[in-house]
N, C-alpha and C positions, 0 to 999 in steps of 0.2 A: 504494500500500500504506500502511496506517495505521501511524503511528509511536507505539508504546506505551512508548517509553523513559521517558516522564514518568510512567508508571503501573507502577512496579516491583512493587507489591503484586499487581496483576492478573497480571502475568507470573509472579511467584512462585507464586501459587495455581494458575495454569494448568499450570505445570511439575509441581507436586505432584499435581494431578489426573491428568496424563499418566502419571506413575509408577504411581499406583494402578490406573488403567484398564488399562495395559499388563500389570501383574502379574496382574490379575484376568481378562484376556483379554476385555474388554468394549468395546463401541462406545458413544460418547456423542453426543447430538444436542442442539441448542438450538432454541427457538422464542421469538423476541424481538419485542417491540413497542417500548416506549419506549426501549430501549437500542440499537435499530437495528443489531444485529449486533455489539455490543461484546463480548459473551461469546465469540462465534465468532472475533472478531478476536484476543482474548487467547489463545484455544486454538491458533489457527493460527499464532501468533507463536512457538510452541514447535516447535523442530526435531523432525521425526519424528511430528508429531501425526496424520498420515494413518493411522498404525497403530491409532489409537483414536477418531478423529473423521472421520466420513464426510461429513456435511452439517449445515447449520443452516437455519432458516427465519426470514425477517424478514417478519412479518405485522403490518404497521402499521395497516391498516384492518380494520374489522369483517368486511368481505367477504373479505379475504384469510384471516383467521382461520377463517372458515367454509369457504371453498373449498379451502384448502391443508391445513388441520388438522382439519377436521370439527367445529369448534365449532358448537354448535346456536344458530341464530338466536334461538330462544325464550329461551335462557339469557342471551344478550346483552341482549335486550329486558327480561328480568325483573330481572337484577342488575347489568347493565352490563359493559362490556369489562374494566374494572379491578375484578376480583373473584377470589376464590378459586376459584369454580366455573369461570370461564373459563380461568384458567391451568392448572387440572387437566385440562380438556379439551384445551388446547393441548399439554401435555406428552404426553398419551396419543396424540394425533394425530401429533405429531412422531415419537414412537417407532414408531408403526404405519407411517407413510409412509417412514421411513428404515431401518427394521429395527434401530435402535439398542436396546441393552439398557437404557440409562439416559438420561434427558433432564432438561432444565430449561426452564421457560417463565417469561416475565416480561411483565407488563402494568402500566403505571402512568401517573402524571401528572407528567412531568418539569418542566413549567412553561415559561415564566412564567405562561401562562394555562391554562384548562381545569379548574381546581379548583372544588370546591364545599364547603359546610360539612361535608358527610358524607365527602367524599373531597377533602381539600385538596391543593394542589400538594405533591409529595413523597411522596404515597401510592403505594406499589408493592406488588403481589402477585407472589410467586415460588412456583412449584411444582416439585417434583422427583419423579421416579418413572419408571414404565414404562407399557406399554399397559394394564395392569390395576390398578395401585395407584399412587396419587399422594398427596402431602401438600403443603399450601400454607401459606404464612405471609404476614402483612401487615406491611409496614414503613412507617415515615414517615421519610424522609431529608430533611436540611436542606441549604440552599445553593441556588445557581443551577442552571440546567438541566444543565450539564455535571457539577456536583457530585452531583446526584441520580442521573444516569446512571452515573457512576463508582462510587458507593456500591452501586447495584443490581447492577452487574457483579461487584463483589467479593463481595457477599452471595450471588449466584447460584453463583459458583465455590466459596465456602466451604460452601454447602449440598450441592453435588455431592460435594465431598470428604467431608463428613459421612456421605454414603450408604454409604461403605465401612466405617463403624463406627469 
């Protein structure tokens, strides 16, 4: 089991998300690439999270994004896996597959390699929404691989909380 005691911000955010989701009576899901399940780990570190979190998806490869979440191959070829279009399709697919009311999806370049001038290391796209409506944001996080991943987890949780108004 992952130890998140060194990540108090993620645990605080996940606890707040749980309060909101429980009060609203909704289920949350995750679809993660570069964070490798970090959002789901933060969520499941909260006691009682099974009342509002049923499952998450770690879709690291393009093939997994396509087969598990229904991301279109043409979209990946056209704009790349690290894009607003792909994370929107990821969150829609995760909500569809899990039956969740609200989801978050993350795809990015955590480094140290893999960046390009157009999408440098630290570029992360996050989408929030459901099966029919999604919104995405582009971020550029700094630091090493773990710092980029940690910042992406926090931003994903903050965005989920923001969905409650």
